[in-house]
N, C-alpha and C positions, 0 to 999 in steps of 0.2 A: 763634754757631750751633755746636751740640756737633759733635764726630768721630762718623761714622756707624762702629757698634760692626761689627766684623767677629766671623764666626761662627768657630767652632773650626776648624782645618784650610783656614781660606778660603785664606790666605796659600801654603798650599801646593800649591791646585788649579792643573792644567797646561792650558792651552788647546790644544789637538790641531788643526793646521795641516788645512784643508779636504782641501788635495791630498793629505794624507795617509791619506784615510780611503776604505775602498771603496764605492764608490758602491752596491753588495748588502747588504752584510753594515754599514755604517757604521763598522766597527771601521777600529784603522791597521792597512793593509796589512802581511804578513810576509814575501809575494813577490810582488810586484807583476808584472806583466804584461800585454801591451799586445795587444789585437785589432787587426785591419786596419781598422777603424772609426778608430783611435788612441785609444779611452778606456782607460784601464787600470786594472785590477781586481786585487783578491787573486787568485791561484792559484785557493785552495780553493774560492772563490766562485762563479767563473765556471767552472772544471770540475765542479761541480754543475748551474750551469744548462745546460750545453753537453750530460753527461749524461744532464740531464733532457727529450731529444730537442728542447730550441729552437734555431733556427737563426738566432735575430735577435739584435743587439748591445741588453743590457739598459738601455742610457741612451740610447740614439738608437732604440731601436726596427726600425734598417735590416738587413737581410737581410745574412747572412753568403756571401761567395764563399769565404771560406777562415776553417777556425776554428784557424790556427796562433795560438801563443801566443807572443808574443813578451818576455824577460825586460825590466824596464823598470830597467837598470843604475843610471843617473842617479837616481833617484829611490829606488830602493834604498838607495844611499848615504847620500841625503839625510834618510831616515827614520831609519836606524841613525845618523848625527850627532845626529839630534836626539834619538832615543831615550836615547841613552849619556849626554848631559846632564843629563838627568831621571833616569835609572834608577840603580837600586843597584848597588854592585859584583858583577861576574860571579860566580855560584855556584862556577865551577873557575877561578881565574883562571890566565893565562899560567906564570905561574910553576909552578905547581902541575901543569900538565899538563906541563910538560917535566919534572917531579920523576917523573911516572908513567913517562912514556915511558923515562926512566932506569932506574927500577926494572924496568921490563919485558925491558929490554935486557941484564938483570944478569946475574952469572954464576950467582949463585944458583938464578934463575926458568930459566935455559938448561940448570941441570943438572937440574931437576926438583926441587928443593928447596924450593922455595916456590909457593905457590899464585897463578897469575897472576891469576885472575878479580876478585879485588879490586880490582887497580887499572886493570883492562879495563872492569871497571862502572862505574869512578869517568871514566874515557876516554869512554864513552859517554855520560856527563851532559855531560861539556865540549862535545862535538859536538852535543846537543841541547840546551843552554841557551840559550833564546832573547836572553839578556842577555849573550852574548858575542859578541863584534865578530866578523864574517866574518873579518878580516885574521888575526884571531888563530889560526882554525880553519885559515886556508889556508897560513898561515905552520908549522901544525905537521907537516902533510901536505908541501908545498913543499920546504920547507928541515929540517923535522926529522926527517922519515925516519920520520916514523910509521908509514906503509902497510910500510916494508921490516921492522919489527922485527914488527909484526902478522903479516904473511904467514910469517915466521919462524915464528910462536909455531903458526901454522895448520897448517903442514905437518909437525910435529914427529911423529916417530913415536910416541911416546911421550904425545902428545898427549890429555888428558881430555876427555871429550865437554863439561861446563861450559865449560873453557875454546874449544873450538871453537867454540859456541853464540856466548859474548861476544864471540868476534874477531867472527864474523858478524853482531852487532849492530853495532857499531864499523866496519866497511866499508859495511852498508848505508848508514848515515849518512849516512858519506862520499859515496858514490857516487850516494844519490839527493836529496841536498839541494840545491836551489838556490843555496846562500851557498857552495858551493865550484867552483872554478873549472874550466875544463873542461880545462885541461893538470894540473891539480893530482890529478882523477880519470882521467887517464890514468897518470899515476904510478903511483897506485893499482893500476890494473889492470894495469900493465907488473911489478909487483912481486906479483901474483897469477899472471900465467900465466908467471914465471919460472920455476917448479914447476908447469907446468899440472896434471899428473896428479895430484899430493898436493893441492893445492888443492881440486880437483873432487870430488876423493874425499873430501875432508874434511865440503866443504859437503853432498854427498850423504848423509854421515852424519849430520849436522844435520836435513836434509830428512826423514830416515827415522827418528832417534830423538830429536829435539828436544823438549824437556819444553812447548813451549807454541806453539799456534799461530803465534803472533808469529814464533819463533826459526825456525819451516819459511819464514814470508815472509820472512824477513831473509835467509835462505840463498839462496834462489831470486830475490830482488832481486838479490843478488852475481854469482849464476850468469848472470843476463839479462845484467847488464853484461860478464862474461868474454865470453858466448855473442856479444853485440853486438860485440865489438872483436874476433872473432877470424875469421880468413880462412873460406872455405869446407872446405878440410881439416882444420882444425882444428874447425870443426863436425862433423864427421862421426867425428872421432876422440872427441869429448865426449859424439855421441849412440850412440856403441859401447859405452857404459856405459849397459847395457839398464834396470841397475835406477836411475837418473836419470829416464827415461822413466817408468818405471812410476809414481815417485814425485811427479813432477810431474801425472802424472792423477791420482793419489790427493788432492793437493792443491787440483786444480781442485775435484772435487767429488765426494762419495760415487755410489756406484751402489746396493747393495743393504744398505748399514748402517742398521741400524733406527735410527730417531731422528736420523740425522747430516741435516746441513744443510750450506749451500754457504755459504762466507764469502768477500763482494765482493771485498776486497783479496787473499785465497788464490788466488782465480779469475784475477785480473790478473797475480800476479806468476806464476803457473805458465803462463798462456797466453805470457805475453812470453818466457820461454824456450823454450816450444814452436813459436812462431812464428821464433825466431831459429834453432832447430836444424832446422828444416823448409826453411828455407832450401838448406840443402843437398841435393840432388835423391837422394843415396845414402843420405840417414839417412831419407826416408819409409818405405821398407818396414818399416825395426823400430820406427817409433814407429804404425803401423798394427797390426803383429803384437802392439805393447804394449796395443792399444785406445784409441788416441787419437781415433777416430771414433765410437765412443758418449759418449765423454764430452766430444765438443764438441757433439754432440746435446744432451747433458742441459743443457749451458750455453746452450745456445740457445733451448733450454723453459723456463729459468729466468727467476724473477721479475724484470722489469727494474730492481728494487733491487737486485738481485743480478750481473746483465748487461744492465746499459743501454748503449746504443745503441754506444758505443765498445769497450765490450768483447765486445758481438754482433758487431761489424767484424772485430775480432782475431780470433775464434773462425772466422766464415766465412774469412778468408784462410788460416786453416791448415789448414782443410777444404778449400780450392782446392788447397791443395798435396798434400794425401793425394788427392785424386781423379788428382792427377799420376802415379799410378803403378798398376798392375792392382791391386795388395791395396787399395789405397785406392778404386779404384770398386766391387769386389767388397763390400769391407765398407760402403761406402755403400748399397748393395742387399739387404745381410742385413736378419734382423729385419722384413719387410715395408716395409723402404724407409725406415724409421723416420729414417734422418738425413735423408734426401733431403727428406721432409715437413716435420723441423723446420728445414731451410735456408728451403723456401718461407716459413713461419712469419716467419721475421726477415728478408725479401728487403726489404721498405719499412719497415725500423725498426732501419737500420743505417747511413744515410748512402749515398751514391754508392756509396764506393767497397768500402761492404759488401753493396749491390744488386749492383754487378757482379760480384763475389766470387762471391756465390748465384747468379747466372744462367751464370756457367763452372761450378760444379759440377753444376748441373741439365740444363747443355747436353751434357757429359762423359758422364754416365750414362745422358742419356736420347735423346740424338740421337746422338752421334759413336760410341757403343756401344751404343745401343738395348735397353738390360737391360730386360726385358718389366717385372720388379718396379718397377723405378722408374719406368718409362713408367704403370703403373696405380697407383700410389701418388702421384705428382705431379699426374696426371688427375682425380683424386678428390680432391683437396686442395680445399676451399671457395676463393672468391674469389683463385687460382692465376692464372686470367686476367687479372684486373682487376690485379693487382701486376706483372705483366709490363708491361701497360699502361701503368700509372705510371711505371713505372722510366723506362720509352720516351719518354716526355716529360717526363722531368726532366734532360737535358742528357747522358745516360749517353755513354760513348764508343760509335764506330761498330761495334768488335766488339762490343760488350754488346750493341749495338741489332740486329745482326743476329743474334745469339746467342738473344735475347730472340722474335726472329718467329718462330724455326725451332720454341721451344716452346713458342708461342701452337697452333703446329698440333695438339701434342698435347689439347690442349684443346677442340678441333673447331670453331673460331673461322673465322666467313669473313673469308677475307681482304678481300674486297670491304670487309668493314663496318668492319674494324678494321684493316686492313693497308695501306690505301691508301697509296701513296708509297713503301711499303717491298718492296724488291726481296728476296724471300728463295731465288732460285734462284744463290746463290753458294756460293764455294769459301772456307770458313773455315779459319784458321790457329787449331793447338789452342792454349788459353790455357793452358798451361804450358809 
C-alpha cells in the first residue's frame, strides 16, 4: 500500500491547542483575562462584548454580578511558550534593543548632535512586536533602565517635538501593555514624576501640537498613568496647567468644528485624565471654567459606537464631580439645562455605577439646589420617570434609591402608585 502523499506545506501546519483559543474570536489569545464565571477570553474580544451593553458571560450566558477582568497570567505564559517554539525570530532581538538604549543614552544624543527619533521608533517596534517575549520587554524596563533614558529625553529643554512624540509612544506602549509587570510600570511612572513639571509640559505639547491623533492619544494615555499614580496635591498642581484641561476637552470631541467627528479611543483617553484630575476637589472649578460640562454632554449624546456604556459611565462620574462645586452646577443648568437632559438620556445605559452617578447629578441640581431651569428640563424629558423607576429596581445603593424617589416628584408621579414602600421624607447626605 502506497504512502499517502503530503500536500505542500502540510508538514509545517501547527495545531493550536483549543485552550489557547478565545471562545469569542476563536483566535489565539494575546491577552487572556478571566471573568467571575471562570471562563477566559481574549481581552479585546470580551471588552467589545461588555461595551456593547451585554451583561452575561458569552460562554455560559450566566448573568455577571461583576465585569472585572482578571489577567490569566499562567495561561498567558503557556501561550507564549507555545508560540515561541513555532514563531520566527523576533523583529527586534534583545541585543538590538539594548544597543538602541545605549545609542539613546550616548553623549552625542545628550548633546543634541544626533537625532534620537530613529532609535526611539525602533524601540517602539520592540515593545509593540507580538513575537518578542514579555520577559525581554520587562527586562529592558526593570533592569535595563529604559524609562530613565526616555524620561531624560522627554524633559530636555531643547527636545524637538518629533522626539517628544516618539518618547510618548514608547511610554504609552509600556504603561498600557498587559505584558508589562505592575512593578515595572511603577518604575516608568517614577522616572516620569522625578521631574513632573517638565514631563507634563512636554506631554501637553504633544497633545497640542502632535502630528496625528495617535500621538495625542499616546500623550493622554501617559498623562492618565501619571495622574492615577499621583496624590491629591499633585493632581491639583497638574490641573493648574489650564492648557492641559483645554487640550483634554478638545481631545474628547469637537464642539463647533465643521466636519469634525469624535474618536472612541481619543474620548476614552481624554476622559481617563479628566476623571483622575476631578478626584481633587480644588481642581473642579478650573475644569468647569475650561468647558468640561458641555464637553461631557456631547459625549453622553454621542453614538454608542463612540461612547459605549463604559465610556458613558466614566463621563457621568466626571459630571458628578463637576456637580460638586457651584460653578459645575451652574454650568449644568445653562443652555436650557442641556447637560441635565443628556444625563437623563444615558441614565440606564451606563451600568449601575453610571446610573447612580446620573441620579446624583440630577438630585444635586433639581432637588438640593432646586434650579428652575434644570427642574423644567428634566421634567420635560420623555421617559425620565420610567428610567428612575428602572434604576430603583436594579439593586442600586440606598442613597441612590432615596435620591431617585425625590426626583420622581418632579415628574408629578403619585407616590401611592409608584413609590409604595419608599420613604422620601428623609435627610440626605450630599453625594460629593
